[in-house]
N, C-alpha and C positions, 0 to 999 in steps of 0.2 A: 268455772269458765264462764266468762261474763256471755249476758244474753244478748244478740244480736238481732234487732228487728230491720229488716229489708224492705219492709212496705208491699211484699210482693203478696199477692192475694188469688184466688180461685175468681176467674170473674165469669158470668154466664154469658154475657156479651159485650163485644167493644163496642163502644158508640163511637161514631164518627159523623162529621157534619157533611152532609151531601151539599156541595158547592152550589148549583145552580138555583135550588130550591128553598136551601137555608133550613131545612128540617133534620131532624136528627133521627140516623135509620141505625139499625144493626148490621155491625161487619158480618160478611160470611164467616163463621166459626165452623172447624172441623168438628164433625160427630165423634165424640171419646165414649169408649165403653165404660159402664158403670164403675168399673174399679178404679179408674184413673183418680178421681176425685180423692179416692181414700190413699191412694199411694200417693199424691200430692201433697195432702195434709202432712201424711208422715215425712215426705222431704222437707216441707216448711219447719215442721218441728225440729228434726236434726239440724237444720240450719241454724235456728233459734237457740238450740242448745250447743252451738259451736261444734256440731258433729259433723264436719263436711263431707267426709267418705262415705258414711252413712247414708247422707243426703244425695251424694252424687249418684250411689247406687239406686237409690228410689228414681230420682227422675232417668238415669240412662236405662231402666226398665220400661218408663213410661215412653221415651222418645224411640226405643227398640220397637216398641207395639204401634206408637204413634208417630211417625217421624215429621208429622205436619203440625204437631201441637205446639204453638208456638210458646207458650207458657211454661211449657216443660223444659224447652232450651233455654228459656231466662232463667229458669233455676238450677239447671246443669252448669249454666255458665256461672251463675254465681257461687255455686259450691265448687266448681273446679278455681275460681278465682281466689276464693278462701284456703284452698288447699296449697295453692301456688302455681297450680298449672296453667299459666297465662295465656299460651297460644289456644289450649282447648277452650278457654272461656272465652275467648274472644271469636273464636269460630262459632260456638254455639249461640254466642250473644248476637251475632251478625247474623247467623241464620235465623234466629227469631226476627229480626227487623226484616228480613228479605220476606219469610212467610208473611207475616202481618205487619205493612209498613205503617198500621196506626196504631200500635201496640205502645202505649205511653212507658211501661216498665222496662219493655226491650231497649227503646232508645235512651232511657233513662241511666238503666243500668250498663249500657255500653259506654255511654258517655264520662260515667263516674268511673269505669276502669281504665277509660283512656287519661282521664285526669290523673288517676294513682300511677300511671304510667309516664306521665310527664310529658304526653302526647296531644298537648293543651288543643292544638287546631281542630284534630279529628273529634275532641272533648266537645268543644263549643258546637260544633255542626249537630253532633248529637245531640246536645242540649237543647237546639234550636228545634229539631226535629221533635224532641220530647214536648217541648213547648206547643207546638203546633198540634201534637197529639193529645195533650192535656184536656179533661173535661171537667175538671172540678178546681177550687180554688186551692185544695191542699196540696194539687198535684204542680201546679204554678208556681206554690210556695216551696216546694221541694227542689224545684229546678232554680228559683231565685237563689236559695240558700247555697245550694251547691256552686254556683257560678258566684255568688259573690264571697263563699270560702276559698272558692278557687283563686280569684282576682288578688285575696289577701296572700295567699302563698305566693302569688307571682311577683308580687313586691319584694317580698323576702329573698327568694333564692336566685340564684344566676342565671342570666339567660341562655340558653342553650341554642347552637344552632339549628333551623328546621331542616336543611339540607335540600328546600324545595325550588331555590336559586340555582343558577348554572355559575361557576366560576368565574370571575373575571380575567382578563388575558393575563395580566401580572400574577395575580394566585396561581394560574397555571403554570407560568415561567417559572415560578419560585418553587413549585411543587416537581417539577420536572429537574430543574436544577439540584433539588436536595436530593433525588435520586441519583442523578447522573452523577455528581461530583463525587461522592464518594464511592462510587464502583470504579472511577478513573484513578482516585488515589489508591486504591487497593491495587488496580490493575499494575500502576507504576512502582507500588512498594514491592509487589511479589514476581512480576515477570519483567522488569526492566531493572539489569543490574551491571 
């Protein structure tokens, strides 16, 4: 099985920019027991070896004991996404962004999953948030590369409807007619003789 590097790492403290003063301060982090880093590292090892179910078990144990630990939610979201449990992956990645709004990897992985699901509007929103949370040039490069790659894919694929605009009056009339006319024809065929 191919080795997959997701760029997820145990962080000691999330650094965020304090708007008014411009100084860098540590974001409040949840205190975690000593066994969590070992289980977290084991989960990352399983992900890197392509063993998503084993990784999910490690991260599930961490989330069960520490539901406010955002990095464990990110790891669990990645493991679920690899295993194809998309809705659960979305739930955990969204939970991680809610727990730590300044968590770069939570926004980055959520945006990446949205891109994989072809929900590009939400993907770009999450990438913008990830870029706002980026603390290094490497993180900014990751976002830039993923956005560039997504734009290349967009050029090659068909445009899909986003369903975020209401139907026009003509479209509503055509939809109604496409339902009513066949029903009327069936009525005439079976009940009128």
